[in-house]
C-alpha positions as CSV (number, residue, x, y, z in Angstrom):
1,M,14.7,-30.4,-9.9
2,Q,11.4,-29.7,-9.8
3,N,9.4,-28.2,-13.0
4,S,8.7,-24.6,-10.7
5,S,5.0,-24.6,-13.1
6,H,3.7,-27.0,-10.9
7,L,4.5,-26.0,-7.6
8,S,2.4,-23.4,-5.6
9,L,3.0,-19.7,-5.3
10,F,3.5,-17.5,-2.9
11,N,4.9,-13.3,-3.1
12,Y,6.6,-13.6,-0.1
13,T,8.4,-16.1,1.8
14,I,9.7,-15.6,5.4
15,V,12.0,-18.4,7.0
16,G,11.5,-17.9,10.5
17,A,9.3,-16.4,13.0
18,G,11.9,-14.5,15.2
19,A,11.1,-11.1,16.0
20,S,13.1,-10.2,12.7
21,G,10.6,-12.4,10.7
22,L,7.2,-11.4,12.8
23,W,8.4,-7.9,12.8
24,L,8.5,-7.8,9.1
25,A,5.1,-9.7,8.6
26,D,3.9,-7.5,10.8
27,S,4.9,-4.5,8.6
28,M,3.6,-6.3,5.6
29,L,0.1,-6.3,7.4
30,N,0.1,-2.9,8.6
31,K,1.1,-1.6,5.3
32,G,-1.9,-3.5,3.2
33,L,0.5,-5.7,1.3
34,L,-1.2,-8.6,2.4
35,K,-4.8,-7.6,1.7
36,E,-3.9,-8.7,-2.7
37,N,-0.4,-10.7,-2.1
38,T,0.7,-14.1,-0.6
39,L,2.5,-14.5,2.3
40,C,4.1,-18.4,3.8
41,I,6.1,-18.1,7.1
42,I,7.9,-21.5,7.7
43,E,9.5,-21.8,11.3
44,N,11.2,-25.5,12.4
45,D,10.6,-24.6,16.0
46,T,6.2,-23.9,16.7
47,N,6.8,-24.8,20.3
48,K,8.0,-21.3,21.1
49,V,6.7,-20.0,24.2
50,N,9.0,-17.8,26.8
51,D,12.0,-19.0,24.3
52,R,13.6,-15.7,25.2
53,T,13.0,-11.6,26.4
54,W,14.3,-8.8,24.4
55,C,15.4,-5.3,26.0
56,Y,15.6,-1.6,24.2
57,W,15.2,1.8,25.3
58,A,13.3,4.4,23.4
59,K,11.5,7.9,23.7
60,S,8.3,5.7,22.8
61,P,7.2,2.2,22.6
62,I,8.0,0.3,19.2
63,G,5.2,-1.4,17.9
64,Y,2.8,-2.6,20.7
65,Q,2.3,-1.0,23.8
66,D,0.7,-4.2,25.5
67,I,3.5,-6.6,24.2
68,I,5.5,-4.9,27.4
69,S,6.5,-6.6,30.7
70,K,7.9,-3.9,32.1
71,E,9.3,-0.6,31.6
72,W,12.4,2.0,34.2
73,N,12.6,5.2,34.2
74,L,16.1,5.0,36.0
75,I,18.9,3.2,35.1
76,K,21.5,2.9,38.6
77,N,24.5,4.6,37.5
78,L,26.8,2.3,40.4
79,Y,29.9,4.5,38.7
80,R,29.1,8.3,38.8
81,K,26.8,10.0,41.4
82,N,23.3,11.8,39.8
83,N,20.0,11.8,38.7
84,P,19.4,8.0,37.2
85,E,16.7,9.1,35.5
86,I,17.4,8.8,31.8
87,F,14.7,10.8,30.8
88,P,13.2,10.9,27.2
89,Y,14.1,7.8,27.2
90,K,12.3,4.9,29.4
91,Y,14.0,0.9,29.2
92,Y,11.7,-1.6,27.9
93,H,11.6,-5.6,28.2
94,V,9.6,-7.5,26.1
95,K,8.9,-11.5,26.7
96,S,8.8,-13.5,24.1
97,H,5.8,-15.3,24.6
98,D,3.5,-12.1,24.9
99,F,5.6,-11.0,21.2
100,Y,5.1,-13.7,19.7
101,E,1.4,-14.3,20.7
102,H,0.4,-10.7,19.9
103,I,1.7,-10.8,16.3
104,K,0.6,-14.7,15.3
105,N,-3.3,-13.8,16.8
106,R,-3.4,-10.2,14.0
107,L,-1.6,-12.4,11.0
108,K,-3.8,-15.6,11.9
109,E,-7.1,-12.8,10.7
110,N,-5.6,-12.8,7.8
111,P,-6.2,-15.2,4.8
112,N,-3.5,-14.5,2.7
113,V,-0.9,-15.9,5.5
114,F,-0.2,-19.5,5.2
115,W,2.1,-21.0,7.9
116,K,4.8,-24.3,7.7
117,N,6.3,-26.2,10.1
118,D,9.6,-27.4,8.5
119,S,13.3,-26.3,7.9
120,V,14.4,-25.0,4.6
121,I,17.3,-26.8,2.8
122,D,17.9,-24.8,-0.1
123,V,17.4,-21.4,-1.6
124,N,17.7,-21.1,-5.3
125,Q,17.0,-18.3,-7.7
126,I,15.7,-19.3,-11.2
127,A,14.9,-16.0,-12.6
128,E,13.9,-12.7,-11.7
129,K,11.4,-12.5,-8.8
130,K,10.9,-16.0,-9.0
131,I,12.9,-18.6,-6.5
132,I,12.7,-21.6,-5.6
133,I,12.2,-22.8,-1.6
134,R,13.0,-26.7,-0.5
135,S,12.0,-28.0,2.7
136,G,12.5,-31.1,4.2
137,Q,8.4,-32.2,2.9
138,E,7.4,-29.9,0.1
139,S,8.8,-27.3,-2.6
140,W,7.2,-24.1,-3.7
141,V,7.8,-20.6,-5.8
142,S,8.7,-17.5,-4.2
143,N,8.5,-14.0,-5.7
144,Y,10.4,-12.7,-2.6
145,V,12.3,-14.7,0.2
146,F,13.9,-13.0,3.5
147,L,16.4,-15.5,5.3
148,S,16.7,-14.5,9.0
149,S,18.8,-18.2,9.5
150,L,20.5,-20.4,6.7
151,P,19.4,-22.8,5.0
152,T,20.7,-26.5,5.5
153,S,21.6,-27.6,2.8
154,S,25.5,-26.5,2.3
155,K,26.5,-24.0,5.6
156,T,29.9,-23.6,3.2
157,A,27.8,-22.1,-0.4
158,E,25.3,-20.6,1.9
159,Q,27.8,-18.2,4.2
160,Q,29.9,-17.8,0.8
161,K,26.3,-16.3,-0.8
162,L,26.2,-13.7,2.6
163,T,29.8,-12.9,2.5
164,H,29.3,-11.8,-1.1
165,Y,25.3,-10.1,-0.4
166,L,27.2,-8.3,2.6
167,G,30.0,-7.2,0.3
168,K,32.3,-8.5,3.3
169,Q,35.9,-8.1,3.2
170,V,37.6,-11.3,4.0
171,E,39.7,-10.1,7.1
172,E,36.7,-8.9,8.7
173,E,35.8,-12.1,8.7
174,S,38.2,-13.6,12.3
175,L,36.8,-10.7,14.8
176,F,33.9,-12.9,16.2
177,L,33.1,-13.0,19.9
178,W,30.3,-13.5,21.1
179,Q,28.0,-11.8,24.4
180,S,26.9,-15.0,26.8
181,F,24.2,-14.8,29.8
182,V,22.4,-17.4,32.0
183,G,20.0,-15.6,34.0
184,Y,17.8,-16.3,37.1
185,R,14.4,-15.2,37.4
186,I,14.1,-15.2,41.6
187,K,11.0,-14.0,43.7
188,T,12.1,-13.1,46.9
189,S,10.8,-13.8,50.5
190,K,11.1,-10.2,51.4
191,P,11.1,-7.1,49.9
192,F,14.1,-6.3,48.7
193,F,14.4,-4.9,44.9
194,N,13.7,-1.2,43.8
195,P,11.2,-2.0,40.8
196,L,12.0,1.3,39.6
197,E,15.6,1.2,38.9
198,M,17.3,-0.8,36.6
199,I,20.8,-1.8,37.0
200,M,22.3,-2.2,33.5
201,M,26.1,-2.8,33.7
202,D,28.1,-4.3,37.4
203,F,31.1,-5.1,36.8
204,N,31.6,-5.9,40.5
205,T,32.3,-9.1,40.0
206,P,35.4,-11.6,39.3
207,Q,36.4,-10.9,35.2
208,S,38.6,-14.0,34.7
209,K,40.4,-12.9,32.1
210,F,37.2,-11.5,29.8
211,T,34.9,-9.3,29.9
212,Q,31.7,-10.5,32.4
213,F,28.9,-7.8,34.5
214,F,25.4,-8.3,36.2
215,Y,22.6,-7.1,35.1
216,E,19.5,-6.5,37.5
217,L,15.9,-6.4,35.9
218,P,13.3,-5.9,38.8
219,F,9.7,-6.8,38.2
220,S,9.2,-6.0,41.7
221,E,10.0,-5.5,45.4
222,N,10.2,-9.3,45.6
223,E,10.7,-10.1,41.8
224,A,13.8,-9.4,39.4
225,L,16.0,-10.7,36.7
226,V,19.4,-11.6,37.5
227,E,21.9,-12.4,34.7
228,F,25.3,-12.6,34.4
229,T,27.2,-11.5,30.9
230,R,30.6,-12.5,29.4
231,F,32.3,-10.3,26.3
232,G,34.2,-12.6,24.8
233,T,36.0,-15.4,22.6
234,Q,34.4,-18.3,24.2
235,I,30.7,-19.2,25.4
236,L,29.9,-18.6,29.2
237,D,30.4,-22.4,31.0
238,Y,27.0,-22.6,32.5
239,D,27.9,-23.9,35.8
240,Y,30.5,-21.2,36.3
241,A,27.8,-18.7,35.8
242,I,25.0,-19.5,38.2
243,K,28.2,-20.6,40.5
244,Q,28.8,-16.6,39.9
245,I,24.5,-15.3,39.9
246,E,24.4,-17.2,43.3
247,D,27.5,-15.9,45.2
248,R,26.3,-12.3,44.5
249,L,22.8,-13.1,45.8
250,K,24.3,-14.8,48.4
251,A,26.6,-11.6,49.2
252,K,23.6,-9.9,49.5
253,N,21.7,-12.1,52.2
254,I,19.1,-12.7,49.6
255,A,16.6,-16.1,50.6
256,Y,14.7,-16.4,47.3
257,E,13.2,-18.8,45.3
258,I,13.8,-19.8,41.3
259,L,11.1,-18.7,38.9
260,E,13.0,-19.1,35.5
261,I,16.5,-19.9,34.1
262,E,17.4,-18.2,30.9
263,K,20.7,-18.4,28.7
264,G,21.8,-17.7,25.4
265,A,24.9,-16.4,23.2
266,I,24.7,-13.2,21.0
267,P,27.4,-13.3,17.7
268,M,29.5,-10.0,18.6
269,S,30.9,-9.1,14.8
270,P,31.0,-7.0,12.4
271,K,31.7,-9.3,9.6
272,F,27.0,-9.0,9.5
273,D,27.2,-5.3,8.7
274,H,26.3,-4.3,5.2
275,L,28.5,-2.3,3.8
276,K,26.2,-0.6,0.7
277,N,22.4,1.5,0.8
278,Y,20.5,-0.3,-0.9
279,L,20.2,-3.5,-2.8
280,P,20.7,-4.2,-6.3
281,E,17.1,-4.6,-8.0
282,S,17.6,-7.8,-9.1
283,Q,18.0,-9.1,-5.4
284,N,15.0,-11.0,-4.2
285,I,16.8,-12.8,-1.4
286,I,16.7,-11.6,1.4
287,Y,18.9,-11.5,4.7
288,I,17.0,-10.1,7.9
289,G,17.8,-10.6,11.6
290,A,21.3,-11.1,12.9
291,L,22.5,-12.2,9.1
292,A,21.7,-8.5,8.0
293,G,23.3,-7.0,10.7
294,A,20.4,-6.1,12.8
295,L,22.5,-6.7,16.4
296,K,24.9,-4.0,16.8
297,P,28.3,-5.7,17.5
298,T,29.3,-4.5,20.9
299,T,26.3,-4.8,22.8
300,G,23.8,-7.6,20.8
301,Y,20.9,-5.4,21.4
302,G,18.6,-5.9,18.0
303,F,15.3,-5.5,18.8
304,K,14.3,-2.1,18.4
305,R,16.4,-2.5,14.6
306,M,14.6,-5.4,13.5
307,Y,11.5,-3.5,14.2
308,H,12.7,-0.3,12.7
309,Y,14.6,-2.5,9.3
310,A,11.2,-4.2,9.0
311,E,9.4,-1.3,8.8
312,K,11.4,-0.2,6.0
313,L,11.2,-2.8,3.7
314,A,7.9,-2.9,4.2
315,Q,7.9,0.5,3.1
316,A,10.5,0.1,0.1
317,L,8.2,-3.0,-1.0
318,K,5.0,-1.3,-1.4
319,Q,6.5,1.1,-3.5
320,K,6.2,-1.9,-6.6
321,G,10.0,-1.1,-7.8
322,N,9.7,2.7,-7.5
323,S,12.1,2.3,-4.3
324,P,15.0,0.2,-3.7
325,L,15.2,-2.2,-0.8
326,P,17.7,-0.8,2.0
327,T,20.1,-2.4,4.4
328,M,21.1,-2.0,7.4
329,K,24.0,-0.6,6.6
330,R,25.5,1.9,9.5
331,K,27.5,5.4,9.5
332,W,31.1,4.4,9.2
333,R,32.0,5.8,12.3
334,F,30.0,4.4,14.2
335,R,31.2,0.7,12.9
336,L,34.8,2.1,13.2
337,Y,34.1,2.4,16.7
338,D,32.7,-1.2,17.1
339,I,35.2,-2.9,15.4
340,L,38.0,-0.9,17.5
341,L,36.2,-2.4,21.0
342,L,35.6,-5.6,19.8
343,Q,39.7,-6.1,18.7
344,I,40.0,-4.7,22.3
345,L,38.1,-6.9,24.1
346,N,39.6,-9.4,21.3
347,D,43.0,-8.9,21.9
348,T,43.0,-7.3,25.8
349,P,40.0,-8.4,27.2
350,Y,41.1,-7.4,30.8
351,L,41.0,-3.9,29.7
352,G,36.8,-4.3,29.2
353,K,36.3,-3.3,32.8
354,S,38.0,-0.6,33.0
355,I,36.5,1.0,29.8
356,F,33.6,0.8,30.7
357,E,33.9,1.8,34.1
358,A,35.6,4.9,33.0
359,L,32.4,5.3,30.2
360,F,29.6,5.2,33.2
361,K,31.9,7.1,35.3
362,N,32.3,10.3,33.4
363,Q,29.3,10.3,31.0
364,P,25.4,10.8,32.0
365,I,23.6,7.8,31.4
366,T,21.4,9.5,28.5
367,R,24.2,10.2,26.6
368,I,25.4,6.5,26.7
369,L,21.8,5.4,25.3
370,K,22.0,8.1,23.1
371,F,25.6,6.8,21.8
372,L,24.4,3.3,21.4
373,D,21.8,4.2,20.0
374,E,24.2,5.6,17.5
375,D,22.8,9.1,17.1
376,T,25.0,11.0,19.1
377,T,27.0,14.0,17.0
378,I,31.0,13.7,16.2
379,F,31.3,16.5,19.1
380,E,29.6,14.7,21.8
381,E,31.3,11.6,20.6
382,I,34.8,13.6,21.1
383,L,33.4,13.9,25.1
384,I,33.1,10.8,25.4
385,F,36.8,9.1,24.1
386,S,38.4,12.1,25.4
387,R,37.7,10.8,28.9
388,L,38.9,7.5,27.8
389,S,41.7,5.7,28.0
390,I,43.4,7.0,24.3
391,V,46.1,4.1,24.3
392,P,44.4,1.1,23.6
393,F,42.0,2.3,21.1
394,L,45.0,4.0,19.3
395,K,46.6,0.7,19.2
396,S,43.2,-1.1,17.5
397,L,43.2,1.4,15.1
398,F,46.6,1.0,13.9
399,R,45.7,-3.2,13.9
400,Y,43.1,-1.8,11.8
401,C,44.8,0.6,9.7
402,F,48.0,-1.2,8.3
403,I,48.2,-5.2,10.1
404,K,44.4,-6.7,9.3
């Protein structure tokens, strides 16, 4: 081990310059933490351009208006004839290129922000607020380290550290599904789409023993993202997904050219939920992003949650020890709802379509969005579950309570 007295020292180190890492760096900047403190951001992929898109709904934009490429006031409900207006919300679309460029340009103006192009191999806390970070090329010391991905040295050991950090129960480790998706961004030869209205979940597609649906995000009358998504234990086969997309476009007699193709897979699991409200004072290695529970297990939405957690973390750091560092612990009942639904999708995936269709048929879109944001009251949740088939949820609850 290197002598730490000879190593460079940074007050903060962020591992990973994705959404969670850059939101945190930006929050630190906005709250004045980088006026006197130094920040090192290490990222092994410097060629991130438009590698993904993020969507979220909110009453007003989070962060910066100019990173939003499109917003919708209407969500078409295919299962309920009512007003598609989603006021007081709007549905926002963000291109990762615009987000990366905007935040990085802001950070470049600060002389206390340093960048490293490398992978983190190992992170070890050797004393209070004294952590050695080892990359492929060098080592340095930091008072706080924020991890959005696990170091590469020993995945098993790092996963054990994460499990201990989250305070998890072993039995929950096995409940793990994927939200996998493939999407075409297309341009049509003739006007076809309504740019004011998006389609959130269309289950009019073969389920193939999984839960599968389409999104449609129209950017203009001639341009849209058509995305095929699966909830399940198996990640979508790329060729299979492409066929579903092309069959859908062919059935609608759409002549088009492909502008972009996006694909990915997002974990759906309660294993990343934190069980405590605050971290111990001695905890200076902090997980962020998906590892900290930023992705809602049953939807995969996380961009807005990452922003709000970054704001809370930066505010607590600004208090200089007078405020404990928060976690992303959720209200217990919303965590339970997610576990029950994931268990259903895991054990009886063919029920997913009927559950979601009943949800959209019997509830206004605004209540669904509020529920997915975990902002509903218990009375509103009773209204939601009373219109769903209760038997699958009771079976799932029995398994959760007595079998595990």
